[in-house]
CHARMM-style PDB file with segment names, atoms N, HN, CA, C and O in Angstrom:
ATOM      1  N   MET     1       2.027  81.416 -39.407  1.00  0.00      PROA
ATOM      2  CA  MET     1       1.234  80.340 -38.879  1.00  0.00      PROA
ATOM      3  C   MET     1       1.256  80.290 -37.363  1.00  0.00      PROA
ATOM      4  O   MET     1       2.278  80.518 -36.716  1.00  0.00      PROA
ATOM      5  N   THR     2       0.086  79.983 -36.829  1.00  0.00      PROA
ATOM      6  HN  THR     2      -0.744  79.799 -37.355  1.00  0.00      PROA
ATOM      7  CA  THR     2       0.012  80.007 -35.242  1.00  0.00      PROA
ATOM      8  C   THR     2       0.640  78.717 -34.806  1.00  0.00      PROA
ATOM      9  O   THR     2       0.783  77.782 -35.594  1.00  0.00      PROA
ATOM     10  N   PRO     3       1.026  78.666 -33.511  1.00  0.00      PROA
ATOM     11  CA  PRO     3       1.503  77.409 -32.891  1.00  0.00      PROA
ATOM     12  C   PRO     3       0.627  76.334 -32.994  1.00  0.00      PROA
ATOM     13  O   PRO     3       1.149  75.220 -33.055  1.00  0.00      PROA
ATOM     14  N   SER     4      -0.720  76.420 -33.031  1.00  0.00      PROA
ATOM     15  HN  SER     4      -1.144  77.324 -32.981  1.00  0.00      PROA
ATOM     16  CA  SER     4      -1.674  75.458 -33.325  1.00  0.00      PROA
ATOM     17  C   SER     4      -1.576  74.863 -34.618  1.00  0.00      PROA
ATOM     18  O   SER     4      -1.492  73.639 -34.725  1.00  0.00      PROA
ATOM     19  N   GLN     5      -1.579  75.689 -35.698  1.00  0.00      PROA
ATOM     20  HN  GLN     5      -1.647  76.683 -35.611  1.00  0.00      PROA
ATOM     21  CA  GLN     5      -1.549  75.227 -36.991  1.00  0.00      PROA
ATOM     22  C   GLN     5      -0.182  74.518 -37.237  1.00  0.00      PROA
ATOM     23  O   GLN     5      -0.153  73.514 -37.949  1.00  0.00      PROA
ATOM     24  N   GLU     6       1.013  75.041 -36.636  1.00  0.00      PROA
ATOM     25  HN  GLU     6       0.989  75.857 -36.058  1.00  0.00      PROA
ATOM     26  CA  GLU     6       2.257  74.411 -36.764  1.00  0.00      PROA
ATOM     27  C   GLU     6       2.183  72.935 -36.252  1.00  0.00      PROA
ATOM     28  O   GLU     6       2.712  72.002 -36.856  1.00  0.00      PROA
ATOM     29  N   LEU     7       1.578  72.822 -35.247  1.00  0.00      PROA
ATOM     30  HN  LEU     7       1.148  73.579 -34.756  1.00  0.00      PROA
ATOM     31  CA  LEU     7       1.551  71.597 -34.439  1.00  0.00      PROA
ATOM     32  C   LEU     7       0.598  70.545 -35.274  1.00  0.00      PROA
ATOM     33  O   LEU     7       0.857  69.342 -35.308  1.00  0.00      PROA
ATOM     34  N   ARG     8      -0.340  71.030 -35.828  1.00  0.00      PROA
ATOM     35  HN  ARG     8      -0.551  72.007 -35.800  1.00  0.00      PROA
ATOM     36  CA  ARG     8      -1.276  70.356 -36.889  1.00  0.00      PROA
ATOM     37  C   ARG     8      -0.518  69.743 -38.046  1.00  0.00      PROA
ATOM     38  O   ARG     8      -0.546  68.546 -38.334  1.00  0.00      PROA
ATOM     39  N   ALA     9       0.236  70.787 -38.747  1.00  0.00      PROA
ATOM     40  HN  ALA     9       0.259  71.759 -38.513  1.00  0.00      PROA
ATOM     41  CA  ALA     9       1.067  70.585 -39.826  1.00  0.00      PROA
ATOM     42  C   ALA     9       2.137  69.479 -39.495  1.00  0.00      PROA
ATOM     43  O   ALA     9       2.339  68.576 -40.307  1.00  0.00      PROA
ATOM     44  N   GLN    10       2.817  69.545 -38.314  1.00  0.00      PROA
ATOM     45  HN  GLN    10       2.653  70.279 -37.654  1.00  0.00      PROA
ATOM     46  CA  GLN    10       3.806  68.617 -37.887  1.00  0.00      PROA
ATOM     47  C   GLN    10       3.174  67.039 -37.730  1.00  0.00      PROA
ATOM     48  O   GLN    10       3.711  66.009 -38.137  1.00  0.00      PROA
ATOM     49  N   MET    11       1.947  67.155 -37.061  1.00  0.00      PROA
ATOM     50  HN  MET    11       1.510  67.992 -36.731  1.00  0.00      PROA
ATOM     51  CA  MET    11       1.341  65.860 -36.984  1.00  0.00      PROA
ATOM     52  C   MET    11       0.990  65.207 -38.191  1.00  0.00      PROA
ATOM     53  O   MET    11       1.105  63.989 -38.329  1.00  0.00      PROA
ATOM     54  N   ALA    12       0.519  66.059 -39.172  1.00  0.00      PROA
ATOM     55  HN  ALA    12       0.426  67.048 -39.059  1.00  0.00      PROA
ATOM     56  CA  ALA    12       0.279  65.625 -40.469  1.00  0.00      PROA
ATOM     57  C   ALA    12       1.315  64.953 -41.215  1.00  0.00      PROA
ATOM     58  O   ALA    12       1.116  63.998 -41.967  1.00  0.00      PROA
ATOM     59  N   GLU    13       2.565  65.556 -40.947  1.00  0.00      PROA
ATOM     60  HN  GLU    13       2.727  66.332 -40.336  1.00  0.00      PROA
ATOM     61  CA  GLU    13       3.748  64.841 -41.481  1.00  0.00      PROA
ATOM     62  C   GLU    13       4.327  63.787 -40.735  1.00  0.00      PROA
ATOM     63  O   GLU    13       4.930  62.905 -41.347  1.00  0.00      PROA
ATOM     64  N   GLN    14       4.228  63.748 -39.449  1.00  0.00      PROA
ATOM     65  HN  GLN    14       3.738  64.464 -38.952  1.00  0.00      PROA
ATOM     66  CA  GLN    14       4.872  62.646 -38.665  1.00  0.00      PROA
ATOM     67  C   GLN    14       3.997  61.518 -38.272  1.00  0.00      PROA
ATOM     68  O   GLN    14       4.523  60.415 -38.122  1.00  0.00      PROA
ATOM     69  N   ASP    15       2.706  61.663 -38.084  1.00  0.00      PROA
ATOM     70  HN  ASP    15       2.279  62.559 -38.206  1.00  0.00      PROA
ATOM     71  CA  ASP    15       1.765  60.754 -37.552  1.00  0.00      PROA
ATOM     72  C   ASP    15       0.823  60.224 -38.578  1.00  0.00      PROA
ATOM     73  O   ASP    15      -0.082  60.910 -39.052  1.00  0.00      PROA
ATOM     74  N   PRO    16       1.081  58.854 -38.945  1.00  0.00      PROA
ATOM     75  CA  PRO    16       0.262  58.253 -40.097  1.00  0.00      PROA
ATOM     76  C   PRO    16      -1.211  58.226 -39.580  1.00  0.00      PROA
ATOM     77  O   PRO    16      -2.150  58.398 -40.357  1.00  0.00      PROA
ATOM     78  N   GLU    17      -1.380  58.011 -38.291  1.00  0.00      PROA
ATOM     79  HN  GLU    17      -0.617  57.871 -37.660  1.00  0.00      PROA
ATOM     80  CA  GLU    17      -2.814  57.991 -37.958  1.00  0.00      PROA
ATOM     81  C   GLU    17      -3.695  59.306 -38.060  1.00  0.00      PROA
ATOM     82  O   GLU    17      -4.865  59.375 -38.438  1.00  0.00      PROA
ATOM     83  N   TYR    18      -2.941  60.240 -37.672  1.00  0.00      PROA
ATOM     84  HN  TYR    18      -1.991  60.184 -37.365  1.00  0.00      PROA
ATOM     85  CA  TYR    18      -3.396  61.811 -37.736  1.00  0.00      PROA
ATOM     86  C   TYR    18      -3.663  62.087 -39.177  1.00  0.00      PROA
ATOM     87  O   TYR    18      -4.696  62.656 -39.530  1.00  0.00      PROA
ATOM     88  N   ARG    19      -2.626  61.639 -40.120  1.00  0.00      PROA
ATOM     89  HN  ARG    19      -1.787  61.176 -39.833  1.00  0.00      PROA
ATOM     90  CA  ARG    19      -2.832  62.005 -41.466  1.00  0.00      PROA
ATOM     91  C   ARG    19      -3.855  61.176 -42.090  1.00  0.00      PROA
ATOM     92  O   ARG    19      -4.370  61.663 -43.096  1.00  0.00      PROA
ATOM     93  N   ARG    20      -4.313  59.885 -41.668  1.00  0.00      PROA
ATOM     94  HN  ARG    20      -3.894  59.489 -40.850  1.00  0.00      PROA
ATOM     95  CA  ARG    20      -5.426  59.235 -42.222  1.00  0.00      PROA
ATOM     96  C   ARG    20      -6.678  59.889 -41.697  1.00  0.00      PROA
ATOM     97  O   ARG    20      -7.626  60.075 -42.461  1.00  0.00      PROA
ATOM     98  N   LEU    21      -6.728  60.239 -40.462  1.00  0.00      PROA
ATOM     99  HN  LEU    21      -5.958  60.089 -39.842  1.00  0.00      PROA
ATOM    100  CA  LEU    21      -7.919  61.084 -39.963  1.00  0.00      PROA
ATOM    101  C   LEU    21      -8.128  62.276 -40.642  1.00  0.00      PROA
ATOM    102  O   LEU    21      -9.296  62.613 -40.836  1.00  0.00      PROA
ATOM    103  N   LEU    22      -7.119  63.062 -41.087  1.00  0.00      PROA
ATOM    104  HN  LEU    22      -6.171  62.788 -40.930  1.00  0.00      PROA
ATOM    105  CA  LEU    22      -7.168  64.316 -41.749  1.00  0.00      PROA
ATOM    106  C   LEU    22      -7.770  64.081 -43.106  1.00  0.00      PROA
ATOM    107  O   LEU    22      -8.600  64.846 -43.596  1.00  0.00      PROA
ATOM    108  N   ALA    23      -7.313  62.976 -43.705  1.00  0.00      PROA
ATOM    109  HN  ALA    23      -6.638  62.355 -43.307  1.00  0.00      PROA
ATOM    110  CA  ALA    23      -7.722  62.642 -45.111  1.00  0.00      PROA
ATOM    111  C   ALA    23      -9.221  62.331 -45.046  1.00  0.00      PROA
ATOM    112  O   ALA    23      -9.994  62.845 -45.854  1.00  0.00      PROA
ATOM    113  N   GLU    24      -9.630  61.503 -44.103  1.00  0.00      PROA
ATOM    114  HN  GLU    24      -9.003  61.085 -43.446  1.00  0.00      PROA
ATOM    115  CA  GLU    24     -11.017  61.117 -44.066  1.00  0.00      PROA
ATOM    116  C   GLU    24     -11.931  62.297 -43.840  1.00  0.00      PROA
ATOM    117  O   GLU    24     -13.000  62.411 -44.439  1.00  0.00      PROA
ATOM    118  N   HSD    25     -11.456  63.225 -42.908  1.00  0.00      PROA
ATOM    119  HN  HSD    25     -10.588  63.132 -42.421  1.00  0.00      PROA
ATOM    120  CA  HSD    25     -12.282  64.376 -42.568  1.00  0.00      PROA
ATOM    121  C   HSD    25     -12.339  65.288 -43.946  1.00  0.00      PROA
ATOM    122  O   HSD    25     -13.354  65.917 -44.246  1.00  0.00      PROA
ATOM    123  N   GLY    26     -11.273  65.291 -44.660  1.00  0.00      PROA
ATOM    124  HN  GLY    26     -10.449  64.780 -44.416  1.00  0.00      PROA
ATOM    125  CA  GLY    26     -11.338  66.096 -45.799  1.00  0.00      PROA
ATOM    126  C   GLY    26     -12.310  65.605 -46.807  1.00  0.00      PROA
ATOM    127  O   GLY    26     -12.962  66.379 -47.507  1.00  0.00      PROA
ATOM    128  N   LYS    27     -12.411  64.158 -46.884  1.00  0.00      PROA
ATOM    129  HN  LYS    27     -11.881  63.529 -46.315  1.00  0.00      PROA
ATOM    130  CA  LYS    27     -13.414  63.589 -47.863  1.00  0.00      PROA
ATOM    131  C   LYS    27     -14.859  63.877 -47.389  1.00  0.00      PROA
ATOM    132  O   LYS    27     -15.765  64.086 -48.195  1.00  0.00      PROA
ATOM    133  N   ARG    28     -15.027  63.878 -46.134  1.00  0.00      PROA
ATOM    134  HN  ARG    28     -14.291  63.708 -45.478  1.00  0.00      PROA
ATOM    135  CA  ARG    28     -16.458  64.303 -45.619  1.00  0.00      PROA
ATOM    136  C   ARG    28     -16.764  65.780 -45.968  1.00  0.00      PROA
ATOM    137  O   ARG    28     -17.829  66.121 -46.482  1.00  0.00      PROA
ATOM    138  N   VAL    29     -15.746  66.647 -45.653  1.00  0.00      PROA
ATOM    139  HN  VAL    29     -14.881  66.369 -45.235  1.00  0.00      PROA
ATOM    140  CA  VAL    29     -15.924  68.121 -46.075  1.00  0.00      PROA
ATOM    141  C   VAL    29     -16.368  68.214 -47.425  1.00  0.00      PROA
ATOM    142  O   VAL    29     -17.378  68.841 -47.745  1.00  0.00      PROA
ATOM    143  N   LYS    30     -15.501  67.493 -48.363  1.00  0.00      PROA
ATOM    144  HN  LYS    30     -14.681  66.983 -48.102  1.00  0.00      PROA
ATOM    145  CA  LYS    30     -15.717  67.710 -49.894  1.00  0.00      PROA
ATOM    146  C   LYS    30     -17.051  67.174 -50.232  1.00  0.00      PROA
ATOM    147  O   LYS    30     -17.680  67.806 -51.080  1.00  0.00      PROA
ATOM    148  N   ARG    31     -17.625  66.062 -49.692  1.00  0.00      PROA
ATOM    149  HN  ARG    31     -17.113  65.549 -49.003  1.00  0.00      PROA
ATOM    150  CA  ARG    31     -18.984  65.596 -50.069  1.00  0.00      PROA
ATOM    151  C   ARG    31     -19.910  66.497 -49.490  1.00  0.00      PROA
ATOM    152  O   ARG    31     -20.845  66.851 -50.208  1.00  0.00      PROA
ATOM    153  N   LEU    32     -19.835  66.962 -48.277  1.00  0.00      PROA
ATOM    154  HN  LEU    32     -19.075  66.675 -47.694  1.00  0.00      PROA
ATOM    155  CA  LEU    32     -20.800  67.872 -47.720  1.00  0.00      PROA
ATOM    156  C   LEU    32     -20.923  69.144 -48.613  1.00  0.00      PROA
ATOM    157  O   LEU    32     -22.020  69.645 -48.858  1.00  0.00      PROA
ATOM    158  N   GLU    33     -19.699  69.665 -49.107  1.00  0.00      PROA
ATOM    159  HN  GLU    33     -18.808  69.258 -48.908  1.00  0.00      PROA
ATOM    160  CA  GLU    33     -19.738  70.822 -49.969  1.00  0.00      PROA
ATOM    161  C   GLU    33     -20.525  70.548 -51.232  1.00  0.00      PROA
ATOM    162  O   GLU    33     -21.333  71.340 -51.715  1.00  0.00      PROA
ATOM    163  N   GLU    34     -20.209  69.309 -51.746  1.00  0.00      PROA
ATOM    164  HN  GLU    34     -19.552  68.665 -51.353  1.00  0.00      PROA
ATOM    165  CA  GLU    34     -21.125  68.870 -52.994  1.00  0.00      PROA
ATOM    166  C   GLU    34     -22.540  68.857 -52.775  1.00  0.00      PROA
ATOM    167  O   GLU    34     -23.269  69.342 -53.640  1.00  0.00      PROA
ATOM    168  N   LEU    35     -23.070  68.314 -51.625  1.00  0.00      PROA
ATOM    169  HN  LEU    35     -22.478  67.920 -50.922  1.00  0.00      PROA
ATOM    170  CA  LEU    35     -24.366  68.343 -51.309  1.00  0.00      PROA
ATOM    171  C   LEU    35     -24.874  69.699 -51.067  1.00  0.00      PROA
ATOM    172  O   LEU    35     -26.023  69.953 -51.429  1.00  0.00      PROA
ATOM    173  N   GLY    36     -24.142  70.625 -50.484  1.00  0.00      PROA
ATOM    174  HN  GLY    36     -23.209  70.419 -50.189  1.00  0.00      PROA
ATOM    175  CA  GLY    36     -24.514  71.991 -50.158  1.00  0.00      PROA
ATOM    176  C   GLY    36     -24.819  72.764 -51.432  1.00  0.00      PROA
ATOM    177  O   GLY    36     -25.645  73.677 -51.415  1.00  0.00      PROA
ATOM    178  N   ARG    37     -24.120  72.390 -52.617  1.00  0.00      PROA
ATOM    179  HN  ARG    37     -23.449  71.649 -52.630  1.00  0.00      PROA
ATOM    180  CA  ARG    37     -24.149  73.173 -53.778  1.00  0.00      PROA
ATOM    181  C   ARG    37     -25.530  72.648 -54.533  1.00  0.00      PROA
ATOM    182  O   ARG    37     -25.889  73.276 -55.529  1.00  0.00      PROA
ATOM    183  N   LYS    38     -26.217  71.654 -54.142  1.00  0.00      PROA
ATOM    184  HN  LYS    38     -25.926  71.144 -53.333  1.00  0.00      PROA
ATOM    185  CA  LYS    38     -27.414  71.255 -54.747  1.00  0.00      PROA
ATOM    186  C   LYS    38     -28.490  72.135 -54.345  1.00  0.00      PROA
ATOM    187  O   LYS    38     -28.467  72.724 -53.264  1.00  0.00      PROA
ATOM    188  N   GLY    39     -29.477  72.247 -55.223  1.00  0.00      PROA
ATOM    189  HN  GLY    39     -29.496  71.768 -56.101  1.00  0.00      PROA
ATOM    190  CA  GLY    39     -30.638  73.090 -54.961  1.00  0.00      PROA
ATOM    191  C   GLY    39     -31.668  72.525 -53.957  1.00  0.00      PROA
ATOM    192  O   GLY    39     -32.393  73.258 -53.284  1.00  0.00      PROA
ATOM    193  N   TRP    40     -31.689  71.000 -53.890  1.00  0.00      PROA
ATOM    194  HN  TRP    40     -31.100  70.405 -54.437  1.00  0.00      PROA
ATOM    195  CA  TRP    40     -32.432  70.455 -53.206  1.00  0.00      PROA
ATOM    196  C   TRP    40     -31.992  68.947 -52.987  1.00  0.00      PROA
ATOM    197  O   TRP    40     -31.410  68.342 -53.888  1.00  0.00      PROA
ATOM    198  N   LEU    41     -32.297  68.327 -51.713  1.00  0.00      PROA
ATOM    199  HN  LEU    41     -32.770  68.817 -50.981  1.00  0.00      PROA
ATOM    200  CA  LEU    41     -31.767  66.968 -51.526  1.00  0.00      PROA
ATOM    201  C   LEU    41     -32.748  65.953 -51.476  1.00  0.00      PROA
ATOM    202  O   LEU    41     -33.855  66.202 -50.997  1.00  0.00      PROA
ATOM    203  N   THR    42     -32.433  64.710 -51.969  1.00  0.00      PROA
ATOM    204  HN  THR    42     -31.534  64.508 -52.359  1.00  0.00      PROA
ATOM    205  CA  THR    42     -33.419  63.666 -51.840  1.00  0.00      PROA
ATOM    206  C   THR    42     -33.410  63.179 -50.477  1.00  0.00      PROA
ATOM    207  O   THR    42     -32.482  63.538 -49.753  1.00  0.00      PROA
ATOM    208  N   THR    43     -34.327  62.396 -50.015  1.00  0.00      PROA
ATOM    209  HN  THR    43     -35.081  62.104 -50.604  1.00  0.00      PROA
ATOM    210  CA  THR    43     -34.465  61.911 -48.667  1.00  0.00      PROA
ATOM    211  C   THR    43     -33.140  61.121 -48.265  1.00  0.00      PROA
ATOM    212  O   THR    43     -32.660  61.174 -47.133  1.00  0.00      PROA
ATOM    213  N   GLU    44     -32.613  60.397 -49.294  1.00  0.00      PROA
ATOM    214  HN  GLU    44     -33.003  60.354 -50.214  1.00  0.00      PROA
ATOM    215  CA  GLU    44     -31.277  59.571 -49.093  1.00  0.00      PROA
ATOM    216  C   GLU    44     -30.233  60.563 -48.913  1.00  0.00      PROA
ATOM    217  O   GLU    44     -29.450  60.427 -47.973  1.00  0.00      PROA
ATOM    218  N   GLU    45     -30.119  61.686 -49.825  1.00  0.00      PROA
ATOM    219  HN  GLU    45     -30.754  61.796 -50.590  1.00  0.00      PROA
ATOM    220  CA  GLU    45     -29.208  62.631 -49.657  1.00  0.00      PROA
ATOM    221  C   GLU    45     -29.243  63.467 -48.272  1.00  0.00      PROA
ATOM    222  O   GLU    45     -28.197  63.927 -47.814  1.00  0.00      PROA
ATOM    223  N   GLU    46     -30.320  63.622 -47.709  1.00  0.00      PROA
ATOM    224  HN  GLU    46     -31.170  63.248 -48.081  1.00  0.00      PROA
ATOM    225  CA  GLU    46     -30.581  64.344 -46.462  1.00  0.00      PROA
ATOM    226  C   GLU    46     -30.049  63.445 -45.484  1.00  0.00      PROA
ATOM    227  O   GLU    46     -29.398  63.989 -44.592  1.00  0.00      PROA
ATOM    228  N   GLN    47     -30.186  62.012 -45.427  1.00  0.00      PROA
ATOM    229  HN  GLN    47     -30.714  61.570 -46.152  1.00  0.00      PROA
ATOM    230  CA  GLN    47     -29.677  61.025 -44.543  1.00  0.00      PROA
ATOM    231  C   GLN    47     -28.176  61.073 -44.543  1.00  0.00      PROA
ATOM    232  O   GLN    47     -27.519  61.156 -43.505  1.00  0.00      PROA
ATOM    233  N   GLU    48     -27.622  61.014 -45.843  1.00  0.00      PROA
ATOM    234  HN  GLU    48     -28.156  60.947 -46.686  1.00  0.00      PROA
ATOM    235  CA  GLU    48     -26.272  61.119 -46.025  1.00  0.00      PROA
ATOM    236  C   GLU    48     -25.523  62.237 -45.379  1.00  0.00      PROA
ATOM    237  O   GLU    48     -24.483  62.104 -44.735  1.00  0.00      PROA
ATOM    238  N   GLU    49     -26.164  63.366 -45.619  1.00  0.00      PROA
ATOM    239  HN  GLU    49     -27.009  63.475 -46.142  1.00  0.00      PROA
ATOM    240  CA  GLU    49     -25.698  64.616 -45.099  1.00  0.00      PROA
ATOM    241  C   GLU    49     -25.620  64.576 -43.704  1.00  0.00      PROA
ATOM    242  O   GLU    49     -24.589  65.027 -43.205  1.00  0.00      PROA
ATOM    243  N   LYS    50     -26.547  64.103 -42.919  1.00  0.00      PROA
ATOM    244  HN  LYS    50     -27.384  63.736 -43.325  1.00  0.00      PROA
ATOM    245  CA  LYS    50     -26.590  63.947 -41.399  1.00  0.00      PROA
ATOM    246  C   LYS    50     -25.616  63.032 -40.955  1.00  0.00      PROA
ATOM    247  O   LYS    50     -24.960  63.244 -39.935  1.00  0.00      PROA
ATOM    248  N   ARG    51     -25.458  61.872 -41.761  1.00  0.00      PROA
ATOM    249  HN  ARG    51     -25.991  61.699 -42.589  1.00  0.00      PROA
ATOM    250  CA  ARG    51     -24.378  60.863 -41.536  1.00  0.00      PROA
ATOM    251  C   ARG    51     -22.901  61.507 -41.649  1.00  0.00      PROA
ATOM    252  O   ARG    51     -22.028  61.295 -40.808  1.00  0.00      PROA
ATOM    253  N   LEU    52     -22.737  62.283 -42.739  1.00  0.00      PROA
ATOM    254  HN  LEU    52     -23.446  62.455 -43.422  1.00  0.00      PROA
ATOM    255  CA  LEU    52     -21.477  62.808 -42.978  1.00  0.00      PROA
ATOM    256  C   LEU    52     -21.123  63.786 -41.877  1.00  0.00      PROA
ATOM    257  O   LEU    52     -19.991  63.785 -41.395  1.00  0.00      PROA
ATOM    258  N   LYS    53     -22.069  64.621 -41.470  1.00  0.00      PROA
ATOM    259  HN  LYS    53     -22.988  64.621 -41.862  1.00  0.00      PROA
ATOM    260  CA  LYS    53     -21.835  65.639 -40.449  1.00  0.00      PROA
ATOM    261  C   LYS    53     -21.314  64.883 -39.082  1.00  0.00      PROA
ATOM    262  O   LYS    53     -20.378  65.317 -38.411  1.00  0.00      PROA
ATOM    263  N   LYS    54     -21.960  63.841 -38.807  1.00  0.00      PROA
ATOM    264  HN  LYS    54     -22.720  63.489 -39.352  1.00  0.00      PROA
ATOM    265  CA  LYS    54     -21.584  63.078 -37.468  1.00  0.00      PROA
ATOM    266  C   LYS    54     -20.270  62.502 -37.596  1.00  0.00      PROA
ATOM    267  O   LYS    54     -19.553  62.500 -36.595  1.00  0.00      PROA
ATOM    268  N   GLU    55     -19.808  61.972 -38.769  1.00  0.00      PROA
ATOM    269  HN  GLU    55     -20.390  61.974 -39.583  1.00  0.00      PROA
ATOM    270  CA  GLU    55     -18.763  61.312 -38.926  1.00  0.00      PROA
ATOM    271  C   GLU    55     -17.582  62.378 -39.107  1.00  0.00      PROA
ATOM    272  O   GLU    55     -16.461  62.018 -38.748  1.00  0.00      PROA
ATOM    273  N   LYS    56     -17.726  63.484 -39.561  1.00  0.00      PROA
ATOM    274  HN  LYS    56     -18.637  63.777 -39.852  1.00  0.00      PROA
ATOM    275  CA  LYS    56     -16.866  64.570 -39.684  1.00  0.00      PROA
ATOM    276  C   LYS    56     -16.427  65.005 -38.308  1.00  0.00      PROA
ATOM    277  O   LYS    56     -15.248  65.204 -38.015  1.00  0.00      PROA
ATOM    278  N   LEU    57     -17.476  65.145 -37.456  1.00  0.00      PROA
ATOM    279  HN  LEU    57     -18.434  64.984 -37.694  1.00  0.00      PROA
ATOM    280  CA  LEU    57     -17.239  65.654 -35.943  1.00  0.00      PROA
ATOM    281  C   LEU    57     -16.594  64.571 -35.322  1.00  0.00      PROA
ATOM    282  O   LEU    57     -15.697  64.866 -34.532  1.00  0.00      PROA
ATOM    283  N   GLN    58     -16.854  63.368 -35.504  1.00  0.00      PROA
ATOM    284  HN  GLN    58     -17.582  63.129 -36.145  1.00  0.00      PROA
ATOM    285  CA  GLN    58     -16.271  62.290 -34.862  1.00  0.00      PROA
ATOM    286  C   GLN    58     -14.736  62.295 -35.144  1.00  0.00      PROA
ATOM    287  O   GLN    58     -13.915  62.130 -34.241  1.00  0.00      PROA
ATOM    288  N   LEU    59     -14.339  62.529 -36.668  1.00  0.00      PROA
ATOM    289  HN  LEU    59     -15.006  62.663 -37.401  1.00  0.00      PROA
ATOM    290  CA  LEU    59     -13.040  62.507 -37.011  1.00  0.00      PROA
ATOM    291  C   LEU    59     -12.210  63.643 -36.435  1.00  0.00      PROA
ATOM    292  O   LEU    59     -11.042  63.492 -36.078  1.00  0.00      PROA
ATOM    293  N   LYS    60     -12.923  64.864 -36.361  1.00  0.00      PROA
ATOM    294  HN  LYS    60     -13.872  64.986 -36.652  1.00  0.00      PROA
ATOM    295  CA  LYS    60     -12.357  66.008 -35.720  1.00  0.00      PROA
ATOM    296  C   LYS    60     -12.035  65.864 -34.244  1.00  0.00      PROA
ATOM    297  O   LYS    60     -11.002  66.353 -33.787  1.00  0.00      PROA
ATOM    298  N   ASP    61     -12.877  65.221 -33.516  1.00  0.00      PROA
ATOM    299  HN  ASP    61     -13.716  64.824 -33.887  1.00  0.00      PROA
ATOM    300  CA  ASP    61     -12.687  64.819 -32.113  1.00  0.00      PROA
ATOM    301  C   ASP    61     -11.472  63.924 -32.090  1.00  0.00      PROA
ATOM    302  O   ASP    61     -10.577  64.236 -31.305  1.00  0.00      PROA
ATOM    303  N   GLN    62     -11.331  62.938 -32.786  1.00  0.00      PROA
ATOM    304  HN  GLN    62     -12.058  62.685 -33.424  1.00  0.00      PROA
ATOM    305  CA  GLN    62     -10.285  62.068 -32.806  1.00  0.00      PROA
ATOM    306  C   GLN    62      -8.991  62.644 -33.059  1.00  0.00      PROA
ATOM    307  O   GLN    62      -7.978  62.299 -32.450  1.00  0.00      PROA
ATOM    308  N   MET    63      -9.030  63.654 -34.096  1.00  0.00      PROA
ATOM    309  HN  MET    63      -9.853  63.934 -34.591  1.00  0.00      PROA
ATOM    310  CA  MET    63      -7.765  64.436 -34.433  1.00  0.00      PROA
ATOM    311  C   MET    63      -7.335  65.292 -33.180  1.00  0.00      PROA
ATOM    312  O   MET    63      -6.165  65.315 -32.799  1.00  0.00      PROA
ATOM    313  N   GLU    64      -8.283  65.951 -32.598  1.00  0.00      PROA
ATOM    314  HN  GLU    64      -9.234  65.933 -32.907  1.00  0.00      PROA
ATOM    315  CA  GLU    64      -8.022  66.801 -31.493  1.00  0.00      PROA
ATOM    316  C   GLU    64      -7.537  66.015 -30.233  1.00  0.00      PROA
ATOM    317  O   GLU    64      -6.721  66.538 -29.474  1.00  0.00      PROA
ATOM    318  N   ALA    65      -8.075  64.653 -29.983  1.00  0.00      PROA
ATOM    319  HN  ALA    65      -8.738  64.228 -30.600  1.00  0.00      PROA
ATOM    320  CA  ALA    65      -7.491  63.870 -29.007  1.00  0.00      PROA
ATOM    321  C   ALA    65      -6.004  63.442 -29.261  1.00  0.00      PROA
ATOM    322  O   ALA    65      -5.237  63.323 -28.306  1.00  0.00      PROA
ATOM    323  N   ARG    66      -5.644  63.237 -30.403  1.00  0.00      PROA
ATOM    324  HN  ARG    66      -6.267  63.334 -31.179  1.00  0.00      PROA
ATOM    325  CA  ARG    66      -4.343  62.904 -30.808  1.00  0.00      PROA
ATOM    326  C   ARG    66      -3.251  64.192 -30.550  1.00  0.00      PROA
ATOM    327  O   ARG    66      -2.073  64.091 -30.205  1.00  0.00      PROA
ATOM    328  N   LEU    67      -4.021  65.429 -30.828  1.00  0.00      PROA
ATOM    329  HN  LEU    67      -4.978  65.511 -31.108  1.00  0.00      PROA
ATOM    330  CA  LEU    67      -3.144  66.539 -30.777  1.00  0.00      PROA
ATOM    331  C   LEU    67      -2.866  66.784 -29.120  1.00  0.00      PROA
ATOM    332  O   LEU    67      -1.767  67.135 -28.690  1.00  0.00      PROA
ATOM    333  N   ARG    68      -3.924  66.565 -28.360  1.00  0.00      PROA
ATOM    334  HN  ARG    68      -4.817  66.280 -28.710  1.00  0.00      PROA
ATOM    335  CA  ARG    68      -3.930  66.819 -26.921  1.00  0.00      PROA
ATOM    336  C   ARG    68      -2.903  65.934 -26.393  1.00  0.00      PROA
ATOM    337  O   ARG    68      -2.145  66.354 -25.519  1.00  0.00      PROA
ATOM    338  N   SER    69      -2.790  64.532 -26.921  1.00  0.00      PROA
ATOM    339  HN  SER    69      -3.405  64.190 -27.631  1.00  0.00      PROA
ATOM    340  CA  SER    69      -1.928  63.526 -26.153  1.00  0.00      PROA
ATOM    341  C   SER    69      -0.559  63.906 -26.626  1.00  0.00      PROA
ATOM    342  O   SER    69       0.377  63.593 -25.889  1.00  0.00      PROA
ATOM    343  N   ARG    70      -0.317  64.495 -27.677  1.00  0.00      PROA
ATOM    344  HN  ARG    70      -1.076  64.749 -28.276  1.00  0.00      PROA
ATOM    345  CA  ARG    70       0.934  64.792 -28.189  1.00  0.00      PROA
ATOM    346  C   ARG    70       1.475  66.077 -27.495  1.00  0.00      PROA
ATOM    347  O   ARG    70       2.648  66.134 -27.126  1.00  0.00      PROA
ATOM    348  N   GLY    71       0.758  66.924 -27.354  1.00  0.00      PROA
ATOM    349  HN  GLY    71      -0.195  66.877 -27.654  1.00  0.00      PROA
ATOM    350  CA  GLY    71       1.130  68.282 -26.757  1.00  0.00      PROA
ATOM    351  C   GLY    71       1.108  68.373 -25.240  1.00  0.00      PROA
ATOM    352  OT1 GLY    71       1.395  69.432 -24.681  1.00  0.00      PROA
TER     353      GLY     71
END
């Protein structure tokens, strides 16, 4: 495990807010994977996909900010 991965694992264990962000990020990833397996998307699903991608990126940015403030 790299030092970066170790820090992330440690944060997930010790920081409730980081753990919450990680869980929310995981939910977005799972839903995007579901949408990606579809042969085609409805207009609503395309909008959802765009929204989920933005939210996923925002969550990742928030997690990285917490890592930087910790390290």
